[in-house]
Structures are given as structure tokens and as C-alpha cells.
TORBA-15520 format. One record per residue (C-alpha): residue number from 1; residue in one letter; chain; x, z, y. Coordinates in pm, whole numbers, plus 32768, in hexadecimal, padded with zeros to 4 digits. Each point is the difference from the previous one (the first is absolute). Layout:
// residues N
<pt seq="NUM" type="a" mol="A" X="X" Z="Z" Y="Y"/>
...
***
This chain:
// residues 99
<pt seq="1" type="m" mol="A" X="D5CC" Z="C168" Y="73A7"/>
<pt seq="2" type="a" mol="A" X="7FB4" Z="8161" Y="806F"/>
<pt seq="3" type="a" mol="A" X="808E" Z="807E" Y="814A"/>
<pt seq="4" type="t" mol="A" X="80BF" Z="810C" Y="7F3F"/>
<pt seq="5" type="d" mol="A" X="80CC" Z="7EED" Y="7F55"/>
<pt seq="6" type="k" mol="A" X="80BA" Z="7FB1" Y="8142"/>
<pt seq="7" type="p" mol="A" X="8175" Z="8048" Y="7FF9"/>
<pt seq="8" type="t" mol="A" X="806B" Z="8120" Y="80DF"/>
<pt seq="9" type="i" mol="A" X="8118" Z="805E" Y="80EC"/>
<pt seq="10" type="q" mol="A" X="809F" Z="8159" Y="801D"/>
<pt seq="11" type="v" mol="A" X="7FFA" Z="805C" Y="8172"/>
<pt seq="12" type="n" mol="A" X="80C1" Z="810B" Y="80BE"/>
<pt seq="13" type="i" mol="A" X="7FC3" Z="802B" Y="8175"/>
<pt seq="14" type="v" mol="A" X="80E8" Z="80ED" Y="80BB"/>
<pt seq="15" type="a" mol="A" X="8023" Z="805C" Y="816D"/>
<pt seq="16" type="a" mol="A" X="813D" Z="808D" Y="809C"/>
<pt seq="17" type="d" mol="A" X="7F71" Z="8160" Y="7FEF"/>
<pt seq="18" type="r" mol="A" X="7F3B" Z="7FFF" Y="7EB7"/>
<pt seq="19" type="p" mol="A" X="7F8D" Z="7F49" Y="7ECA"/>
<pt seq="20" type="v" mol="A" X="7EAF" Z="7F62" Y="8056"/>
<pt seq="21" type="w" mol="A" X="7F64" Z="7F67" Y="7EC8"/>
<pt seq="22" type="s" mol="A" X="8062" Z="7F98" Y="7EA2"/>
<pt seq="23" type="g" mol="A" X="7F29" Z="7F4C" Y="7F02"/>
<pt seq="24" type="t" mol="A" X="7F9C" Z="7EB3" Y="7F6C"/>
<pt seq="25" type="a" mol="A" X="7F66" Z="7ED6" Y="80AD"/>
<pt seq="26" type="v" mol="A" X="7F8F" Z="7EA0" Y="7FAE"/>
<pt seq="27" type="q" mol="A" X="8045" Z="7F7B" Y="815E"/>
<pt seq="28" type="i" mol="A" X="80B0" Z="8073" Y="813C"/>
<pt seq="29" type="s" mol="A" X="7FEE" Z="7F73" Y="8160"/>
<pt seq="30" type="i" mol="A" X="8133" Z="804B" Y="80D9"/>
<pt seq="31" type="p" mol="A" X="803A" Z="7FCD" Y="8178"/>
<pt seq="32" type="a" mol="A" X="814A" Z="7F47" Y="7FCE"/>
<pt seq="33" type="s" mol="A" X="80D0" Z="7FA6" Y="8130"/>
<pt seq="34" type="e" mol="A" X="7FB8" Z="7E8B" Y="7FCB"/>
<pt seq="35" type="g" mol="A" X="7E88" Z="803D" Y="7FD5"/>
<pt seq="36" type="s" mol="A" X="7F12" Z="8096" Y="7F05"/>
<pt seq="37" type="m" mol="A" X="807C" Z="7FEF" Y="7E97"/>
<pt seq="38" type="g" mol="A" X="7F38" Z="802E" Y="7EC3"/>
<pt seq="39" type="i" mol="A" X="80A4" Z="8075" Y="7EC0"/>
<pt seq="40" type="l" mol="A" X="7F70" Z="7FE2" Y="7EA3"/>
<pt seq="41" type="a" mol="A" X="8099" Z="8060" Y="7EB2"/>
<pt seq="42" type="d" mol="A" X="811F" Z="7F1D" Y="7F92"/>
<pt seq="43" type="h" mol="A" X="804B" Z="7F96" Y="8167"/>
<pt seq="44" type="e" mol="A" X="8165" Z="7F87" Y="802D"/>
<pt seq="45" type="p" mol="A" X="80F3" Z="8112" Y="806D"/>
<pt seq="46" type="v" mol="A" X="7FFF" Z="8034" Y="8177"/>
<pt seq="47" type="m" mol="A" X="8093" Z="80E7" Y="8107"/>
<pt seq="48" type="t" mol="A" X="7F83" Z="7FE1" Y="8164"/>
<pt seq="49" type="a" mol="A" X="7FD0" Z="80C0" Y="8143"/>
<pt seq="50" type="t" mol="A" X="7EA7" Z="807A" Y="8060"/>
<pt seq="51" type="k" mol="A" X="7F62" Z="8032" Y="8154"/>
<pt seq="52" type="d" mol="A" X="7EF4" Z="80E9" Y="8085"/>
<pt seq="53" type="g" mol="A" X="7EB9" Z="7FBD" Y="7F4F"/>
<pt seq="54" type="l" mol="A" X="7F1F" Z="804C" Y="7EDB"/>
<pt seq="55" type="i" mol="A" X="8063" Z="8006" Y="7E92"/>
<pt seq="56" type="k" mol="A" X="7ED9" Z="7FC2" Y="7F18"/>
<pt seq="57" type="v" mol="A" X="801C" Z="806C" Y="7E95"/>
<pt seq="58" type="i" mol="A" X="7EF9" Z="7F83" Y="7F0B"/>
<pt seq="59" type="q" mol="A" X="7FF6" Z="80E5" Y="7ED3"/>
<pt seq="60" type="p" mol="A" X="7FA1" Z="7F90" Y="7E9E"/>
<pt seq="61" type="n" mol="A" X="7EA6" Z="80A0" Y="802B"/>
<pt seq="62" type="g" mol="A" X="7FC1" Z="7F22" Y="8131"/>
<pt seq="63" type="e" mol="A" X="8024" Z="8115" Y="8102"/>
<pt seq="64" type="t" mol="A" X="80CB" Z="7F9F" Y="8132"/>
<pt seq="65" type="l" mol="A" X="80E8" Z="80F8" Y="80AE"/>
<pt seq="66" type="g" mol="A" X="8088" Z="7FD0" Y="815E"/>
<pt seq="67" type="f" mol="A" X="813D" Z="8083" Y="80A2"/>
<pt seq="68" type="e" mol="A" X="805A" Z="7FC9" Y="8170"/>
<pt seq="69" type="v" mol="A" X="817A" Z="7FDB" Y="8010"/>
<pt seq="70" type="t" mol="A" X="8117" Z="7FC4" Y="80F6"/>
<pt seq="71" type="d" mol="A" X="813F" Z="7F37" Y="7FCE"/>
<pt seq="72" type="g" mol="A" X="80B2" Z="800E" Y="7EB3"/>
<pt seq="73" type="f" mol="A" X="8047" Z="7F27" Y="7ED0"/>
<pt seq="74" type="i" mol="A" X="7F7C" Z="7FAB" Y="7EA8"/>
<pt seq="75" type="s" mol="A" X="80B3" Z="7FB7" Y="7EBD"/>
<pt seq="76" type="f" mol="A" X="7F4E" Z="7F5F" Y="7ED8"/>
<pt seq="77" type="d" mol="A" X="8094" Z="7FB6" Y="7EA9"/>
<pt seq="78" type="s" mol="A" X="7F84" Z="8017" Y="7E98"/>
<pt seq="79" type="n" mol="A" X="7EA0" Z="8062" Y="8073"/>
<pt seq="80" type="k" mol="A" X="8082" Z="812C" Y="80C2"/>
<pt seq="81" type="l" mol="A" X="7FC2" Z="800C" Y="8177"/>
<pt seq="82" type="t" mol="A" X="80AB" Z="80F5" Y="80E9"/>
<pt seq="83" type="v" mol="A" X="7F87" Z="801B" Y="8166"/>
<pt seq="84" type="a" mol="A" X="80DD" Z="80CC" Y="80EB"/>
<pt seq="85" type="v" mol="A" X="7F83" Z="802F" Y="8165"/>
<pt seq="86" type="e" mol="A" X="8049" Z="80D9" Y="812F"/>
<pt seq="87" type="t" mol="A" X="7EA2" Z="8094" Y="8017"/>
<pt seq="88" type="c" mol="A" X="7EBD" Z="7FDD" Y="7F3F"/>
<pt seq="89" type="k" mol="A" X="7E9A" Z="8069" Y="803D"/>
<pt seq="90" type="d" mol="A" X="7F4A" Z="8008" Y="7EB5"/>
<pt seq="91" type="g" mol="A" X="7E90" Z="8023" Y="7FBA"/>
<pt seq="92" type="v" mol="A" X="7F8E" Z="7EC9" Y="80BE"/>
<pt seq="93" type="d" mol="A" X="7E9C" Z="7FC3" Y="7F83"/>
<pt seq="94" type="l" mol="A" X="7FE1" Z="7E9A" Y="7F85"/>
<pt seq="95" type="n" mol="A" X="7EDC" Z="803B" Y="7F14"/>
<pt seq="96" type="a" mol="A" X="7EE4" Z="7FE0" Y="80FB"/>
<pt seq="97" type="s" mol="A" X="7EE3" Z="7FFA" Y="7F09"/>
<pt seq="98" type="a" mol="A" X="7EB8" Z="80BA" Y="8004"/>
<pt seq="99" type="e" mol="A" X="7FE2" Z="8111" Y="7EFA"/>
***
């Protein structure tokens, strides 16, 4: 199977003051209040609180995006993930590879 055959999730990340990022992903790692939570396509529906930490979004092309967030919540259903947080610092470099 090719990596591009992986099912995807539609992701929307919003902070209290602005939309942060919207796109597709094959995997997301969330700093949930009970501990780190990974979400893949077809995950069971879930709504949970988040804590301060790092959200990692793995895109279909393999690139990983990072977003430092503060408290909020996530809602996931039908392969659609909404992340709503108080504040978010985007542009965290997680692709430390030599070019």
C-alpha cells in the first residue's frame, strides 16, 4: 500500500482570537487532559478537554506540523476534528531534517 492510500481526517484548529489552521491529516496527536491522545481516521467519536501542550498534525505527504496550545477542547466525529483553544502558537518546527 502506498502512503497516499491512508484515510484522512479534516482538521480545523481555532484559537479564541483567530482561525489557526485547516486541512487534512492522517494522524493527530492531542494533549488531552487525561494524557496524550492520538487520533486516526475512523476513530470513535470523542469530545474531551485539552491542556497546555503540543498538537502534532501529520499530513498525507508525511510532513508534520506543530502547534503549541493552551487549554481548550476537541470534538471528533465522522472524520472531522475541531480543536478549539484559548491561545495557539503555530509554526513549531518539527521537521528537523538536513536539506
